[in-house]
C-alpha positions in Angstrom: 0.0 0.0 0.0 1.5 3.3 -1.1 1.5 6.2 1.4 1.4 9.9 0.5 4.3 10.2 2.9 6.5 7.8 1.0 9.9 9.2 0.2 9.6 9.3 -3.6 6.2 11.1 -3.3 7.6 13.7 -0.9 10.7 14.2 -3.1 8.5 14.7 -6.2 6.4 17.4 -4.4 9.6 19.0 -3.0 11.1 19.2 -6.5 7.9 20.8 -7.9 7.9 23.3 -5.1 11.6 24.1 -5.5 11.2 24.7 -9.3 8.2 26.9 -8.7 9.9 28.9 -6.0 12.9 29.3 -8.3 10.8 30.3 -11.3 9.1 33.1 -9.3 12.0 34.1 -7.1 12.1 37.6 -8.7 8.6 38.2 -7.2 8.9 36.8 -3.7 12.6 37.6 -2.9 12.2 41.3 -3.4 12.9 43.2 -0.2 10.5 46.0 0.7 12.0 49.5 0.6 15.3 48.3 -1.0 14.4 48.8 -4.6 13.7 52.0 -6.5 11.8 50.1 -9.2 9.7 46.9 -9.1 12.4 44.2 -9.5 10.1 41.9 -11.5 8.8 44.6 -13.9 10.6 43.2 -16.9 9.6 39.6 -16.2 5.9 40.3 -15.5 5.0 43.8 -17.0 1.3 43.0 -17.5 1.0 41.9 -13.9 2.7 45.1 -12.7 0.3 47.3 -14.7 -2.7 45.4 -13.5 -1.7 45.5 -9.9 -0.9 49.2 -10.0 -4.5 49.7 -11.3 -6.2 47.9 -8.4 -8.2 50.0 -5.9 -8.6 49.6 -2.2 -11.8 47.6 -2.6 -10.1 45.0 -4.8 -7.1 44.8 -2.4 -9.5 44.3 0.6 -11.4 41.6 -1.3 -8.2 39.7 -2.2 -7.0 40.0 1.4 -10.2 38.2 2.6 -10.5 35.7 -0.3 -7.3 34.0 -1.2 -9.0 31.7 -3.7 -10.1 34.9 -5.6 -6.6 36.2 -5.4 -5.1 33.0 -6.8 -7.7 33.0 -9.7 -6.8 36.6 -10.4 -3.0 36.0 -10.5 -3.0 32.7 -12.4 -3.3 34.3 -15.9 -0.2 36.3 -15.3 2.1 33.5 -14.0 3.6 31.0 -16.4 2.6 27.4 -15.8 4.3 24.2 -16.9 2.4 21.0 -17.7 -0.9 22.6 -17.2 -0.5 22.6 -13.4 -1.3 25.5 -11.1 1.8 26.8 -9.4 0.2 25.9 -6.0 -1.0 22.4 -6.9 1.0 20.3 -4.5 -1.9 19.0 -2.6 -4.0 18.3 -5.7 -2.6 15.3 -7.4 
């Protein structure tokens, strides 16, 4: 009987997570107040433009509803193999 905690299964999910973190490092590794410009502007220009256009109501909505936030962000982030970037628990 195979367990979700088996070593190959965990290693596979770890590898997927590591690749995803590496692919989006420009977004999540930026340090607040250390950059004059958005460090990932060249990599994700459409995302930057869209985020800059969000109003307070949208920001409040996304803060309360992370599923809506993920759905909003997905079209801007490249995906490999048709999998969502955060699909570790879905497979």
